[in-house]
N, C-alpha and C positions, 0 to 999 in steps of 0.2 A: 282406499289406501290406509294402511295402519301406521300409527305412530308407535315406535318401539322404545322400550326402556333401554337403559345402558346394557344390561345383561342380554336382552333380546337382540340388540344390535351386534354385540360380540358374537352371538350364535350365528347370525346372518353372515357376518364377515368370515366365519370359519368355512363358508362355502364360496368365498371369493378370495382365493389364495393370492391373486395378483392385484388386490386392491391397493390403492395408493395410501401412503402414510397419512395424508391429510383427511382420509375418510375413516381412520381408525377411531375406536371408542376413546382411546387415551388422548388423541388430538382434540376430540370434541370436549373432553374434560378440561384439557389445558385451556382452550379458548373460553370455556364457560367460567373459568376462574379469573379471567381477565376481560370481563365485560361483554361477552357474547352469550346469547341464548341459543341452545342447540336443539334442533328438531330432527329426528331420525325417522324417515319414511320408507316403507316398503309396500309395494303393490304389484299387481299383475298388469301387464300391457303386452299386447301382441303375442299372447301365449308364453310369455317369459316373465320371470320375477326380477324386478328392479328395485334398487334401494339407493337412498341418498341421505347423507348427513348435511343438513343445511344450517348455516350460521346466520343469526340475526343480530344486528347491532342497532341500538336505539339511536334515533335522531330527534331533533327538537319537534315539539308540537305533537308528540305521540306517534310519530312515524318511525319506520325502521328501514334498514338496508339489508337485503338478503344476499348471501354468498354461498355458492355450492362449489367448493374446491375439489377438482379432480373426480367429479362424479358426472352422472350416476353410475352405479355399479350393477353389473349383471350377475345374478346368482348362477353359478356354473353347474346347474343340474339339468340343463337341456342342451341338446346338440345344435346350437345355432351359431352362425359366424361371429367371431370376436368383434368385428367392426359394426355389428348391428347396434342401433340406438333406439330408445323407446320412441313410439309415435305420439301423435297429438293427444291421445287419451291420457297418457301418463302426465304430460306437461299441464294438462287442464287441472288435474288434481293437485299438482305442485303449485299451480297458480292460485288455487283456492286457499291453500295454507298460507301463502304469501299475503293474500288479501286479508285473511284473518289477523295476521301479524302486522298489518298496515305497512307492508313494505312498498316503498316507492318504485323499486325495481329489483330484479333478481340478476346477479352477476354470476356467470358460470365460467369457470376455467376448466374446460374438458380435459380428460385424460388423453394421452398420446396413443389413440387406437392405431392398429396397423394401417388402416386406410382413413386418414384424417378427412379426406374428401367426403366421407359419409356424412359428416356433420354439415358440410356446405350444401350437399345435395338433398338432405332430409327435409321433408315437409313436416316441420315440427308443429307450429301453430302460429296464428297471427300474433304479432308483438315482439318476436325475437329479432334482434339486430346483431350483425357482426360488429365486434368492437376491437379496434387495433390495440387497445390497452389491456394488458393482463396484469393480475395481481401477482401471480406466480410467474417465474421465468418461463417463457414460452418454449425455449429450446434447452436441451440438456445433453450430457454425455453419459451413456450407460455402459458400464464395464461388465462383460460376461465373467461370471465366477465359475463357469463350467470347465471341467478338465482339471488336471493336476496343477500344483503351484507353478511348476516349471512351464506348463502350457500357458498359464495366465501371464507369467512374466514375459514369455516369448512374444505375446501379442502387444506388449508395451514397446514404446520407442527406446532405442538403445541408450539414449542419454538418461532417460528415466530409470532404467535398470541400473545404470552406472551410479546415479545419485542415491538410489536405495542402498547399494553396496557401500558407497562412500560414507553414508551416515553411520553404518555399522562400524566401518573402519575407523571413523573419527570418534568412537566411543559413545555414540548416541544409542540409548535404549528406550523402549516403549513399555510403559506400565499402565495398568488400569487404575482408576482412582474414583473416589466419590467427592472430591474436594472441588465443588462448583465455585467456591469463592476464589480459588487460585485461577480457575478457568476464566472467570469473569475479569480478573486483573489482566490476563492475556488478551481478552476480547477488548477491553478498554484501550490497551496499548495499540492493538491492531487497528481498531476503528479510528483512533486519532492519527496514526501514521498513514493509513490508506484512505482516510476521509470517507468513512461510511458509518451509517447509524447502526446501533446495536440495541438489543432488548435490555430490560433491567435484570439485575442479578436474580431477583425473585422469579422472573419468567424462566430463565435457564434452570434454576433450581427445581421449579415445578415440572418442567419438561423432563428433566432427568429423573425425578422421583416417580412420576407417573409411569414412564416407560421402563425404567430399570426394575420397578416392582414386578413387572411382567417378564423380566429378562429380555426386554426388547430394546435396550439402549446400553451403550458403553461410553464412558468418558475415559479417553486415552490421553496420556501425556508422553511426549518425547522429552527425555531427560538427558542432561549432560552433567556429570559429577554430582548427581543427586538433585539437580535443580531443573524444574520444568521450563523448557524453552519453546514448546509448542503444544497445542492441545486440540482435540476435536471431539465432537459428539457424533456417534454413528447410531442409526436407528434401524430396526428390522421389523418387518411385518410380512407374514406369509413367506413367499419366495423372493422377496425384494428387500433391499437395504438402501439407505440414503445417508449421504454426508450433507448435513445441513449447516452446522456451526463449526468454524475452525478459527484458530488464532495462533499467532507466533510472536515471540519476543524479538526485539530488534537485534539483540546480541546473538552470536553463534549461528547466524543464518547460513554462513558458509559451510556449516556441517550438514546441511540439507535435511534437517529434522522432519520437515513436512512430507517429504517423499517416503521416508520410512514409516511415518505415522499413517499415511494413506494405505500403505501396503499391509500394515498390521490391522487396520480397520477392515480391510477386505478379508483378511484371514479370520477375523472375529465373525464377520458376516457369514462366512462359509460354515462356521461351527453352528450357526443358527439355521442352517438349511437353505440359505439364500442363494439364488442363482444369478442375481443381478446386483450391481452396486451403482447407484445413481449419484453422480458427482454434482448434480443439481445446479444448473444455471450457467449458460454460456451465451455469447451474443447471438441475436436472432438473424443470422445470415446463412446462406448455403455454404457447404464445405469449401468450395472453390474460393469464395470471397474470404472466408475465415483464414484459409491457409495462405492467401496472398497478402494478408494485412496484419496478422497477429504479431509480427516482430516490431511493427511501428506504432501500434495503437496500445494505449494503456487506460483509456477512459472506460467507465462503466464496467461491464463484465469482461471486457478485453483484458483487464489486468490479471484475471485468473485463467483465461483460456489457454495461454501458453503453458501454464502449469498442468492444467487438467488434460490437455490433448495428449500428453505423453503417456497416459495410462491405458491407451488403446481402446477407448470406448467408442460406441456407435452413437451418432447423432440421432436424437429423437426430438420431434417437434410436435407440440400439441396443436390442435385445430383452433382457429379463431372463433 
């Protein structure tokens, strides 16, 4: 198995158009600038080419913690089923790298393959254990960006379409910006209001700089009378896009700026050739339970599910 340079990994990713954002070269750079060591591995297993970006975090006494977010990736140059996963020979080599780095364990948050049961049924190797705790949200909503704008809007719930139009009617406009400092102020206000943790301003700045330099990120503000009242960062990689960070001011929320903001982010993603828009993170329950309880619950990810569900996405769940 080969360890790839940053440029070599980018070349490998060019043959993985559906790779997750957290496996991109820019994401690895971001994490390396905030305390992680990045190792990018590519090798052959079961007549297929597989790759993974693995993050290592130092622990006391010379040990480390290894994390593989949304991997491994299959190079799409062979006609094998999408839900195939590498066999024990691949994981043996990954294990060897982890031992060299003195990792006490390797945590994997797999991607949401079409058949997640493939992970449960696979004979990987001794030492793997299912873990009910994931670092990334296990379940998400993915909006299809295929079709015309009218078709995409038609897939949304009526109330969401109404709120998008209402924002325009109430003089909300959406503009691109590079002012991460203003975005961070909105993030601080949102985190305090809704009681969730946020990254540092330096982290958001670095994320924006790395991805926007490759034209893979946009910072959008919803404005009223020239003042930002909501903002988000949207990311693109291959045929996929992601909404990771969003914030809003406490004032003017009745103007529904976040609805128009999401719609404009989707339109931006379409200009980058994206076919999917990942709203990233909803409660980990089946759809029947979600629909029966979203009006009453506000804890955890329930607080955003009511908002996200209106955009007509499909529930995707990653394997354990």
